[in-house]
VOBA-541972 format. One line per 5 residues: number of its first residue (from 1); their letters; for each residue x, y, z of C-alpha. Coordinates in steps of 0.25 Angstrom, whole numbers, plus 2048, in hexadecimal, padded with zeros to 3 digits. Each point is the difference from the previous one (the first is absolute). Layout:
// residues N
NUM	a	X,Y,Z ~ ... .
END
This chain:
// residues 335
1	msscp	474,118,EC0 ~ 7F8,7F3,800 ~ 7FC,7F8,80D ~ 807,7F3,803 ~ 7F8,7F3,801 .
6	nirnt	805,7F5,809 ~ 80A,7FA,7F6 ~ 800,7F4,807 ~ 7F2,7FD,7FC ~ 801,804,7F2 .
11	ciqsd	809,7FB,7F6 ~ 80C,7FB,807 ~ 7FE,7F1,7FE ~ 80D,7FB,7FB ~ 801,7F2,7F9 .
16	lpahl	80F,801,7FF ~ 807,7F3,804 ~ 807,7FF,80E ~ 80D,805,7FA ~ 80E,800,808 .
21	flsqv	7FF,80F,800 ~ 7F4,801,808 ~ 800,7F2,808 ~ 80D,803,807 ~ 7FB,80C,806 .
26	rhest	7F7,800,80C ~ 7FB,80D,805 ~ 7F7,803,80C ~ 800,80F,7FC ~ 7F3,806,7FC .
31	glpii	808,80C,7FB ~ 805,804,7F2 ~ 809,7F7,7FA ~ 80E,805,7FD ~ 809,7F8,7F7 .
36	hhsgy	80E,800,804 ~ 80D,7F8,7FE ~ 80E,803,806 ~ 805,7FC,7F3 ~ 7FB,80B,7F8 .
41	vcelp	80D,807,801 ~ 80E,7FC,7FA ~ 80E,807,800 ~ 802,80A,7F4 ~ 80D,807,7FD .
46	tnhrf	802,80D,808 ~ 7F9,80C,7FC ~ 7F7,7F8,7F6 ~ 7F4,808,7FC ~ 7F5,7F6,804 .
51	pmakf	7FC,802,80E ~ 800,7F2,805 ~ 800,803,80E ~ 7F2,805,800 ~ 7F9,7F3,801 .
56	prvlh	803,7FC,80F ~ 7FE,80F,804 ~ 7F2,7FF,7FA ~ 7FC,7F6,80A ~ 809,807,80B .
61	fllqd	7F7,80B,7FF ~ 7F3,7FA,800 ~ 804,7F8,80D ~ 807,80D,806 ~ 7F4,808,7FE .
66	qvitd	7F6,7F6,805 ~ 7F9,800,7F2 ~ 801,7F0,801 ~ 805,7F5,80A ~ 80A,7F5,7FD .
71	rqvwv	7F4,7F6,800 ~ 7FB,807,7F3 ~ 80C,7FC,7F8 ~ 7FF,7F4,7F6 ~ 80D,7FB,7FB .
76	peias	800,7FA,7F2 ~ 807,7F5,7F9 ~ 80B,801,7F6 ~ 7FA,801,7F2 ~ 803,7F2,7F9 .
81	kdlls	806,7FF,7F2 ~ 7F2,7FA,7FC ~ 7F8,80B,805 ~ 809,80A,7F9 ~ 7FF,7F9,7F2 .
86	gvhte	7F1,804,800 ~ 806,80D,7FB ~ 80F,7FF,7FD ~ 806,7F8,7F5 ~ 808,7F3,804 .
91	eylsn	80D,806,7FA ~ 7FF,80D,807 ~ 7FD,7F9,80D ~ 80C,7F7,7FE ~ 809,80B,7FD .
96	fingk	7FC,809,80B ~ 800,7F6,80B ~ 80D,7FA,7FC ~ 807,80D,7FE ~ 801,7FF,7F0 .
101	idere	7FD,80F,7FF ~ 809,809,7F7 ~ 805,80E,803 ~ 7F6,806,7F6 ~ 7F4,7F9,806 .
106	qrrtg	805,805,80F ~ 801,80E,7FB ~ 7F1,7FF,7FB ~ 7FC,7FB,80D ~ 809,809,808 .
111	fpwse	804,7F5,809 ~ 80D,7F8,801 ~ 7FC,7F1,800 ~ 802,7F9,80D ~ 7FA,7F4,807 .
116	givrr	7FA,80A,80A ~ 7F9,807,7F6 ~ 7FA,7F4,7FA ~ 7FB,7FC,80E ~ 7FB,80D,803 .
121	cryet	7F8,801,7F4 ~ 7FA,7F2,802 ~ 7FC,803,80F ~ 7FA,80D,7FA ~ 7F8,7F9,7F6 .
126	ggtvl	7FB,7F6,80A ~ 7FC,80C,809 ~ 7F7,805,7F5 ~ 7FB,7F2,7FD ~ 7FC,7FE,80F .
131	aaeva	7FA,80E,801 ~ 7F6,7FC,7F4 ~ 7FD,7F3,807 ~ 7FD,807,80E ~ 7F8,80B,7F9 .
136	lqrgl	7F7,7F5,7FA ~ 7FE,7FA,80E ~ 7FF,80D,808 ~ 7FD,80B,7F7 ~ 80C,808,801 .
141	acsta	80F,7FE,801 ~ 80D,808,7FF ~ 80E,7FD,7FC ~ 80C,808,805 ~ 806,7FE,7F2 .
146	ggthh	7FD,7FD,7F1 ~ 7FB,807,7F5 ~ 80C,7FC,7F6 ~ 7F7,804,7F3 ~ 80B,802,7F6 .
151	afpgy	804,7F1,800 ~ 7FD,7F9,7F2 ~ 7FE,7F2,7FE ~ 80E,7FE,7FB ~ 808,80B,806 .
156	gsgfc	801,80A,80C ~ 800,80F,7FF ~ 800,80D,809 ~ 803,7FA,80D ~ 7F6,7F4,7FE .
161	llndl	805,7F2,7FE ~ 7F3,7F8,802 ~ 7F2,805,7FD ~ 7FA,7FD,80E ~ 7F2,806,7FC .
166	avaak	7FF,7F8,7F3 ~ 804,7F3,808 ~ 7F6,802,80B ~ 7F5,803,7F5 ~ 804,7F4,7F9 .
171	ytlsn	800,7F8,80C ~ 7F2,805,804 ~ 7FB,7FC,7F2 ~ 806,7F2,7FF ~ 7FC,7FC,80F .
176	sstrr	7F1,801,7FF ~ 7F5,7F7,7FC ~ 7F8,80B,7FB ~ 804,80B,7F6 ~ 806,80C,807 .
181	kvliv	804,80E,7FB ~ 80A,808,806 ~ 802,810,7FF ~ 80E,805,801 ~ 7FF,80F,805 .
186	dldvh	80E,806,7FE ~ 801,80E,807 ~ 810,800,7FF ~ 804,80C,7F8 ~ 807,7F7,7F6 .
191	qgdgt	7F7,7F8,7F6 ~ 800,7F1,803 ~ 805,7FD,7F3 ~ 804,7F1,803 ~ 7F2,7FE,806 .
196	afifk	7F9,806,7F5 ~ 808,7F7,7F5 ~ 7FE,7F3,808 ~ 7F1,802,801 ~ 7FE,806,7F3 .
201	eepsv	7F8,7F4,7FA ~ 7FA,7FB,80D ~ 7F2,804,801 ~ 7FF,7FC,80F ~ 80A,80A,804 .
206	ftfsv	7FE,80F,7FF ~ 80B,809,801 ~ 7FE,80F,804 ~ 80C,809,801 ~ 800,80F,804 .
211	hcgkn	80E,805,7FE ~ 809,80C,7FC ~ 800,800,7F1 ~ 80E,806,7FF ~ 806,7F7,80A .
216	fplrk	807,7F2,7FF ~ 7FE,7F7,7F8 ~ 802,809,7F3 ~ 7F9,7F5,7F8 ~ 7F3,7FD,806 .
221	qqsdl	7F8,7F3,7FE ~ 7F0,801,7FF ~ 7F9,7FD,80C ~ 7F1,7FD,800 ~ 7FE,80E,805 .
226	disve	80C,809,800 ~ 7FE,80F,806 ~ 80D,808,7FD ~ 801,80C,809 ~ 809,80D,7FF .
231	dgled	80B,803,808 ~ 7FD,808,80D ~ 7F2,7FB,802 ~ 7FC,802,80E ~ 7F7,7FA,80A .
236	keyls	7F2,804,7FC ~ 801,7FE,7F2 ~ 807,7F3,801 ~ 7F5,7FA,809 ~ 7F6,806,7F7 .
241	tveqh	806,7F7,7F5 ~ 800,7F4,808 ~ 7F1,803,804 ~ 7FC,801,7F2 ~ 804,7F2,7FC .
246	lpwll	800,7F6,80B ~ 7F2,7FF,803 ~ 7FB,7FD,7F2 ~ 80C,7F7,7FE ~ 7FB,7F8,80C .
251	esfrp	7F1,800,7FB ~ 803,7FC,7F2 ~ 80C,7F6,802 ~ 7FB,7FA,80D ~ 80D,7FB,806 .
256	dlvly	801,7F4,80A ~ 80E,806,805 ~ 806,80E,7FF ~ 810,801,801 ~ 802,80E,804 .
261	dagvd	80F,806,7FD ~ 800,80C,809 ~ 80D,806,7FC ~ 805,80C,807 ~ 808,806,7F5 .
266	phwed	7F5,809,7FC ~ 805,808,80C ~ 805,80E,7FF ~ 80D,7FC,807 ~ 803,7F4,7F8 .
271	elgrl	80D,7FF,7F9 ~ 7FA,7F9,7F3 ~ 7F2,805,800 ~ 7FD,80E,7FA ~ 7F2,801,806 .
276	rltde	7FC,809,80C ~ 7F8,7F7,80A ~ 801,802,80F ~ 7FF,7F6,80B ~ 7F2,803,802 .
281	glyqr	7FD,7FF,7F1 ~ 806,7F2,800 ~ 7F8,7FC,80C ~ 7F3,805,7FB ~ 804,7F9,7F3 .
286	dlyvm	802,7F3,807 ~ 7F3,801,808 ~ 7F8,803,7F4 ~ 805,7F4,7F9 ~ 7FF,7F6,80B .
291	ktvvs	7F2,805,805 ~ 7FA,801,7F2 ~ 804,7F1,7FC ~ 7FD,7FB,80E ~ 7F2,807,800 .
296	kgvpv	7FD,7F7,7F3 ~ 803,7F4,808 ~ 80C,7FE,7F9 ~ 80D,7FB,807 ~ 80D,808,7FD .
301	atvig	80F,7FD,802 ~ 80A,80C,801 ~ 80F,801,7FD ~ 809,80C,803 ~ 805,802,7F2 .
306	ggysr	80A,80B,7FD ~ 806,80B,809 ~ 80E,806,7FF ~ 807,809,80A ~ 80E,800,806 .
311	didkl	7F8,801,80E ~ 7FD,7F2,803 ~ 7F7,803,80D ~ 7F8,80B,7F9 ~ 7FE,7F7,7F4 .
316	alrhs	7FC,7F4,809 ~ 7F5,809,807 ~ 7FB,804,7F2 ~ 7FF,7F2,7FC ~ 7F8,7FD,80C .
321	ivhra	7F5,809,7FD ~ 7F9,7F5,7F8 ~ 800,7F7,80D ~ 7FB,80B,808 ~ 7F5,803,7F7 .
326	atqvw	7FC,7F2,7FF ~ 800,7FF,80F ~ 7F5,80B,7FF ~ 7F8,7F8,7F5 ~ 801,7F3,808 .
331	recgm	7FB,807,80D ~ 7F5,809,7F9 ~ 7FB,7F3,7F8 ~ 7FF,7F7,80B ~ 80A,7F6,7FA .
END
């Protein structure tokens, strides 16, 4: 694996304006920035399939296991309607925020509408935007949520109501005095169809998705690079697939920022996954992606993506793998 330069002295010179996301957070900590908000959760009906309780438990285990300290936690602002409108249509945002979502649309998203679900999605999106901002300043930042890649400009789908990755990418592009490029590396087990659709005609954003071909969504969109893998793929073959593509993508596209969706649903125990990765396989995947990107002097912001299990604590620990790997990268690269 490539050695790490001192990333502070390479390319992390952000010309983003002092935005309220960044300006309201003051940190003395020199550790890996972790983006978290208690508003990442909301109430759902009893026995709902989405594991909402995982988000605070991710932070809990990172603190309990002394991977991080509370001084490393950055708290995002709620995403404004203006920020969201960079990706989503006015009609959809109005209907979503004001509860004018019919039963058919609620079935497509998998969520009953509530003021709580609107609030949590807006905080989650704000968290991904803040992660992108902090990464541009410090080289690496990790949210404890995010990765809602099935949301389209005019509708939600598959447990995704706002496309946080797309909003963060658009914000990064629009708040720079120089032309920026963003690479979205989506290793969730499901194709990032909403993200692919949103950026299909945007040359400044490259969408790269490695996903299980026979999994949701049934109708795929066209990413800039789609790698469809077969059911049952295991650690070695999966990592080899990523290794075949990421270095040349970084070399040819030359992004100014990487947004990394570190979904854990490729895990062998995931209820919706169909692949066979282990905890160690996920760790090595995340370590490889972040170290490869950082070694090129490119900042990276991570989100946790999908992961499904009735055992919330086991799932939260699995989601914390990316933060643990990022902590190793932060330390080894002298960030």
